[in-house]
ZAMARGU-4260 file (C-alpha; in steps of 0.2 Angstrom, whole numbers, plus 5000, padded with zeros to 4 digits):
<rodrens>
0) 5249/5974/4914 | 5248/5968/4932 | 5255/5951/4927 | 5270/5960/4919 | 5273/5970/4934
5) 5273/5955/4945 | 5285/5946/4934 | 5296/5961/4933 | 5297/5962/4952 | 5301/5944/4954
10) 5315/5945/4942 | 5322/5961/4951 | 5321/5952/4968 | 5329/5936/4961 | 5344/5945/4954
15) 5346/5955/4970 | 5345/5940/4980 | 5358/5931/4969 | 5370/5946/4972 | 5369/5945/4991
20) 5384/5939/5001 | 5378/5927/5014 | 5382/5933/5032 | 5397/5925/5040 | 5393/5913/5054
25) 5393/5919/5072 | 5407/5910/5083 | 5401/5905/5100 | 5415/5897/5111 | 5411/5891/5129
30) 5427/5886/5139 | 5424/5877/5156 | 5437/5878/5170 | 5443/5862/5178 | 5428/5852/5172
35) 5430/5833/5173 | 5427/5821/5159 | 5413/5813/5168 | 5405/5829/5174 | 5392/5831/5160
40) 5377/5820/5156 | 5383/5817/5138 | 5398/5808/5146 | 5387/5798/5159 | 5386/5810/5174
45) 5372/5803/5184 | 5370/5815/5199 | 5372/5833/5191 | 5360/5836/5176 | 5368/5847/5162
50) 5355/5848/5149 | 5361/5863/5140 | 5379/5857/5138 | 5372/5840/5133 | 5361/5849/5120
55) 5376/5855/5111 | 5382/5837/5109 | 5365/5830/5104 | 5362/5844/5091 | 5379/5841/5084
60) 5394/5830/5089 | 5401/5823/5105 | 5420/5820/5104 | 5425/5805/5115 | 5444/5809/5113
65) 5444/5828/5115 | 5460/5835/5123 | 5466/5851/5130 | 5483/5856/5125 | 5490/5856/5143
70) 5484/5849/5160 | 5483/5866/5169 | 5473/5882/5165 | 5484/5895/5158 | 5495/5886/5145
75) 5479/5878/5139 | 5470/5894/5136 | 5485/5901/5127 | 5484/5886/5115 | 5466/5890/5111
80) 5469/5908/5108 | 5484/5906/5098 | 5478/5890/5088 | 5495/5882/5091 | 5505/5872/5104
85) 5509/5886/5116 | 5526/5878/5118 | 5531/5886/5102 | 5532/5903/5111 | 5538/5898/5128
90) 5521/5898/5137 | 5522/5882/5147 | 5517/5886/5165 | 5504/5894/5175 | 5508/5912/5181
95) 5504/5910/5200 | 5494/5925/5207 | 5496/5941/5197 | 5505/5951/5211 | 5519/5938/5211
100) 5519/5933/5192 | 5534/5934/5181 | 5535/5951/5171 | 5537/5939/5156 | 5521/5931/5158
105) 5508/5932/5144 | 5505/5927/5126 | 5517/5938/5116 | 5510/5952/5104 | 5518/5944/5089
110) 5507/5929/5091 | 5490/5935/5085 | 5474/5930/5095 | 5458/5922/5088 | 5449/5938/5092
115) 5462/5949/5082 | 5460/5938/5067 | 5441/5938/5067 | 5440/5957/5071 | 5451/5960/5055
120) 5438/5949/5046 | 5424/5961/5051 | 5418/5952/5067 | 5411/5960/5083 | 5422/5952/5096
125) 5417/5950/5114 | 5425/5940/5129 | 5417/5937/5145 | 5426/5928/5160 | 5443/5922/5165
130) 5458/5928/5154 | 5473/5921/5162 | 5485/5923/5148 | 5492/5941/5151 | 5492/5954/5165
135) 5503/5968/5158 | 5498/5983/5148 | 5495/5978/5130 | 5492/5959/5134 | 5474/5961/5141
140) 5459/5956/5132 | 5453/5973/5126 | 5470/5975/5119 | 5471/5958/5111 | 5457/5960/5098
145) 5441/5960/5109 | 5430/5975/5107 | 5422/5971/5123 | 5428/5962/5139 | 5420/5959/5156
150) 5429/5947/5168 | 5445/5945/5178 | 5463/5942/5172 | 5470/5930/5185 | 5468/5911/5187
155) 5455/5910/5201 | 5445/5921/5211 | 5429/5921/5222 | 5412/5919/5214 | 5406/5933/5226
160) 5411/5950/5218 | 5412/5959/5235 | 5422/5945/5244 | 5433/5955/5256 | 5447/5942/5254
165) 5448/5945/5235 | 5464/5953/5227 | 5459/5951/5209 | 5446/5964/5203 | 5432/5962/5190
170) 5436/5973/5175 | 5427/5980/5160 | 5438/5985/5146 | 5452/5989/5157 | 5442/5998/5170
175) 5438/5991/5188 | 5420/5986/5191 | 5414/5992/5208 | 5396/5989/5208 | 5394/5971/5203
180) 5382/5961/5214 | 5378/5945/5205 | 5385/5928/5208 | 5399/5928/5195 | 5393/5914/5184
185) 5376/5923/5183 | 5385/5939/5179 | 5395/5931/5165 | 5378/5925/5157 | 5371/5942/5158
190) 5385/5951/5150 | 5386/5937/5136 | 5368/5939/5132 | 5370/5958/5132 | 5384/5957/5120
195) 5375/5946/5108 | 5360/5958/5108 | 5371/5973/5104 | 5380/5964/5090 | 5365/5955/5082
200) 5367/5965/5066 | 5385/5959/5063 | 5394/5942/5063 | 5401/5940/5081 | 5413/5930/5091
205) 5409/5927/5109 | 5422/5919/5120 | 5413/5914/5136 | 5428/5908/5147 | 5420/5902/5164
210) 5430/5901/5180 | 5417/5888/5185 | 5420/5874/5191 | 5437/5879/5197 | 5440/5882/5216
215) 5435/5890/5228 | 5420/5879/5230 | 5406/5893/5231 | 5388/5891/5226 | 5372/5901/5230
220) 5358/5892/5240 | 5348/5893/5224 | 5359/5881/5215 | 5363/5870/5230 | 5345/5868/5234
225) 5343/5858/5217 | 5353/5844/5224 | 5344/5837/5240 | 5350/5820/5235 | 5368/5824/5237
230) 5374/5822/5255 | 5392/5826/5253 | 5393/5845/5256 | 5408/5847/5245 | 5399/5838/5231
235) 5383/5848/5234 | 5392/5864/5232 | 5401/5858/5216 | 5385/5852/5209 | 5378/5870/5212
240) 5392/5878/5203 | 5391/5866/5188 | 5372/5869/5187 | 5375/5887/5187 | 5387/5885/5173
245) 5375/5874/5163 | 5361/5887/5166 | 5373/5901/5159 | 5376/5890/5143 | 5357/5889/5142
250) 5354/5907/5144 | 5366/5911/5130 | 5359/5898/5118 | 5341/5904/5122 | 5347/5922/5116
255) 5354/5915/5100 | 5338/5906/5096 | 5328/5921/5101 | 5337/5931/5088 | 5334/5917/5075
260) 5353/5915/5073 | 5356/5897/5079 | 5357/5890/5061 | 5371/5903/5058 | 5381/5900/5074
265) 5395/5888/5076 | 5395/5883/5094 | 5410/5874/5103 | 5411/5868/5121 | 5426/5861/5130
270) 5436/5862/5146 | 5454/5869/5149 | 5460/5853/5158 | 5453/5838/5167 | 5445/5839/5185
275) 5456/5841/5201 | 5446/5827/5209 | 5452/5828/5227 | 5450/5847/5228 | 5433/5849/5221
280) 5425/5831/5219 | 5426/5833/5200 | 5425/5816/5191 | 5436/5810/5176 | 5429/5792/5176
285) 5434/5780/5168 | 5451/5789/5165 | 5466/5789/5176 | 5473/5804/5185 | 5467/5822/5187
290) 5472/5840/5183 | 5490/5843/5182 | 5494/5826/5176 | 5498/5818/5159 | 5487/5804/5162
295) 5470/5805/5152 | 5461/5812/5167 | 5472/5828/5166 | 5470/5831/5148 | 5455/5822/5140
300) 5440/5833/5143 | 5421/5835/5139 | 5421/5842/5121 | 5406/5845/5110 | 5402/5856/5094
305) 5386/5861/5084 | 5382/5870/5069 | 5364/5867/5064 | 5362/5863/5045 | 5381/5861/5043
310) 5386/5848/5056 | 5375/5832/5056 | 5367/5830/5073 | 5369/5816/5085 | 5386/5811/5080
315) 5399/5803/5091 | 5417/5806/5084 | 5431/5795/5091 | 5446/5802/5083 | 5458/5813/5094
320) 5455/5831/5093 | 5463/5846/5102 | 5458/5862/5110 | 5467/5872/5097 | 5456/5864/5083
325) 5442/5876/5089 | 5453/5890/5084 | 5456/5883/5066 | 5438/5878/5064 | 5432/5895/5069
330) 5443/5903/5056 | 5438/5891/5042 | 5420/5894/5046 | 5422/5913/5045 | 5431/5912/5029
335) 5448/5917/5036 | 5463/5911/5027 | 5472/5897/5037 | 5486/5895/5025 | 5503/5889/5034
340) 5513/5896/5020 | 5520/5911/5030 | 5525/5902/5046 | 5518/5887/5056 | 5505/5899/5063
345) 5492/5885/5066 | 5494/5867/5074 | 5475/5866/5075 | 5465/5858/5061 | 5448/5863/5054
350) 5436/5849/5060 | 5422/5853/5049 | 5426/5843/5034 | 5430/5828/5045 | 5413/5830/5053
355) 5403/5832/5037 | 5412/5817/5029 | 5420/5828/5016 | 5438/5823/5022 | 5443/5805/5027
360) 5455/5800/5040 | 5459/5808/5056 | 5463/5827/5060 | 5479/5822/5069 | 5491/5808/5067
365) 5500/5813/5083 | 5497/5824/5098 | 5510/5830/5111 | 5510/5838/5129 | 5524/5845/5140
370) 5525/5853/5157 | 5543/5857/5159 | 5555/5844/5165 | 5542/5836/5176 | 5531/5827/5163
375) 5527/5825/5145 | 5516/5814/5134 | 5513/5809/5116 | 5498/5800/5107 | 5499/5792/5090
380) 5484/5782/5085 | 5479/5772/5100 | 5496/5772/5108 | 5501/5784/5121 | 5518/5788/5130
385) 5517/5795/5147 | 5533/5801/5156 | 5532/5807/5174 | 5550/5806/5181 | 5544/5805/5199
390) 5534/5789/5195 | 5549/5781/5187 | 5552/5775/5169 | 5542/5781/5154 | 5525/5772/5152
395) 5516/5765/5137 | 5498/5762/5135 | 5486/5756/5122 | 5470/5767/5125 | 5459/5756/5113
400) 5461/5742/5126 | 5465/5752/5141 | 5457/5768/5143 | 5461/5769/5161 | 5479/5767/5158
405) 5481/5753/5170 | 5493/5742/5160 | 5510/5748/5156 | 5516/5740/5140 | 5533/5748/5139
410) 5543/5732/5143 | 5533/5721/5131 | 5533/5734/5117 | 5550/5743/5117 | 5549/5747/5099
415) 5533/5756/5100 | 5540/5765/5115 | 5555/5771/5106 | 5544/5776/5091 | 5534/5788/5102
420) 5549/5794/5111 | 5557/5799/5094 | 5541/5807/5089 | 5541/5818/5104 | 5559/5822/5102
425) 5555/5828/5084 | 5541/5838/5090 | 5551/5846/5104 | 5563/5853/5092 | 5550/5865/5086
430) 5547/5872/5103 | 5555/5885/5115 | 5560/5883/5133 | 5548/5890/5146 | 5549/5908/5148
435) 5544/5908/5166 | 5540/5897/5180 | 5525/5898/5192 | 5528/5911/5205 | 5519/5914/5222
440) 5524/5920/5239 | 5536/5905/5241 | 5548/5910/5228 | 5544/5928/5222 | 5542/5945/5229
445) 5526/5955/5225 | 5530/5963/5208 | 5537/5947/5201 | 5555/5947/5206 | 5562/5930/5211
450) 5569/5928/5228 | 5587/5926/5230 | 5593/5908/5228 | 5596/5900/5244 | 5583/5912/5253
455) 5571/5902/5264 | 5555/5900/5255 | 5539/5907/5262 | 5529/5893/5269 | 5514/5889/5259
460) 5498/5888/5269 | 5493/5870/5270 | 5476/5866/5263 | 5463/5857/5274 | 5465/5842/5263
465) 5483/5841/5265 | 5484/5846/5283 | 5472/5833/5290 | 5477/5816/5282 | 5480/5805/5297
470) 5463/5806/5305 | 5453/5803/5290 | 5465/5789/5285 | 5462/5780/5301 | 5444/5782/5300
475) 5443/5775/5283 | 5454/5760/5287 | 5440/5748/5292 | 5450/5733/5295 | 5465/5742/5304
480) 5478/5735/5293 | 5487/5752/5290 | 5482/5752/5271 | 5466/5757/5261 | 5459/5747/5248
485) 5449/5755/5233 | 5433/5751/5242 | 5439/5759/5258 | 5447/5775/5250 | 5435/5790/5252
490) 5437/5795/5234 | 5438/5780/5223 | 5440/5790/5208 | 5457/5796/5212 | 5463/5779/5220
495) 5474/5775/5205 | 5483/5791/5207 | 5486/5788/5225 | 5491/5770/5223 | 5509/5774/5217
500) 5516/5756/5217 | 5500/5749/5209 | 5498/5735/5223 | 5480/5739/5225 | 5482/5747/5242
505) 5486/5764/5247 | 5497/5767/5262 | 5497/5783/5273 | 5514/5788/5265 | 5506/5786/5247
510) 5492/5797/5252 | 5504/5810/5260 | 5514/5809/5244 | 5499/5811/5233 | 5494/5828/5242
515) 5512/5834/5242 | 5514/5832/5223 | 5496/5838/5218 | 5498/5851/5205 | 5490/5868/5209
520) 5487/5884/5200
</rodrens>
């Protein structure tokens, strides 16, 4: 009789287990801000340890050719949240400060966000950090599918919550937060861990969108003290900011493990664009260029993904991928339909079958970038078109042989140049014109109205870097020949961007032009 009871219980439990629906995986998306390609250990950073970010790559896959959809913050984030080229709905430029931004600014309501899609699929949805894709009522995170939001809406703000110079408040679900005391990166980690704890009984999406390591350069003594070996004060502060970011990643991942959910959590990490090296000491080695440019340094970023038990660990994936692929991959993991039958709602590709070996080939045969009339780029295989009108004729590079984009092959491969130009023109036909321009006190009034044409623009306060060029130039010019070699230049990582005529020397005028043309938020 006892044996019969045991067998009966076993059969009942077996049939009950067979009927259970497996819980959908959690989606954890980390987005860094202005993080350079060479700023993490997995990409050969030597002076700033990033063990928690590196662990995502070692537990899963490191993408060598991972791209953002734009070389500046706001459009890139719109590409992630929409899962498509943001150009398809006219989102092509940063906003400028919220108080001066165009009333048109924001990801439109008829473009569903990742959070809206996953919320409809039964997910608890949380966002912590920098939003930067909508200020107006109806366009804020808690109105775009996120059950919970803690952070700020603008493009940049102080890391000290009580800074008297700060115009952009911290908000929680639309309500201003007045009692925050922690260093902002630490506060973001705290809020993220709390969200996961509250949501542990449901599948959840957490989008942790850091404002680190974006300027202003601000780190607490606790974090700067970790780097006694770094003598440059600017780099030491940057190192502290990055170390805080890495700690925040570690705290969130520790919570996931504490709850026993790591094997059921898809984790993705990348940066919204490349590092603005002269401004923050970020590094994009061995790439040319920096934030705001279509050279690789502006758009190729640290990129990693893990899903224990699903994505084989220790991979290095060398085919090009794009930020909006995180959107498509998250939907596929969650079992949300990614059909394109209704309209071209996704440009992103589900990366999982490529990473598991189920699907051969590459996720994208071609990728495209555009920043108004100022510059655009296209990549097809190893070939890349870069068009920056202020630098002259369109350029052509073979990234397989020339990752640093030092050798323009446009003249020697005119057919390949025309092929990429034609591909870009075809892609551009599926886009819309930009719906706004970047606005600040120089060209707009508070409230967003553009100043009358011909009205003298308000002078922009010169940055310390741009306002004190002559004296550092003379100090660096060791042989007093009026030019700086790569060895003499104080920041060798940006020398190629400064050396406009590619003669191996930087003149004072080239340095001045570099700072004049540097793209800012």
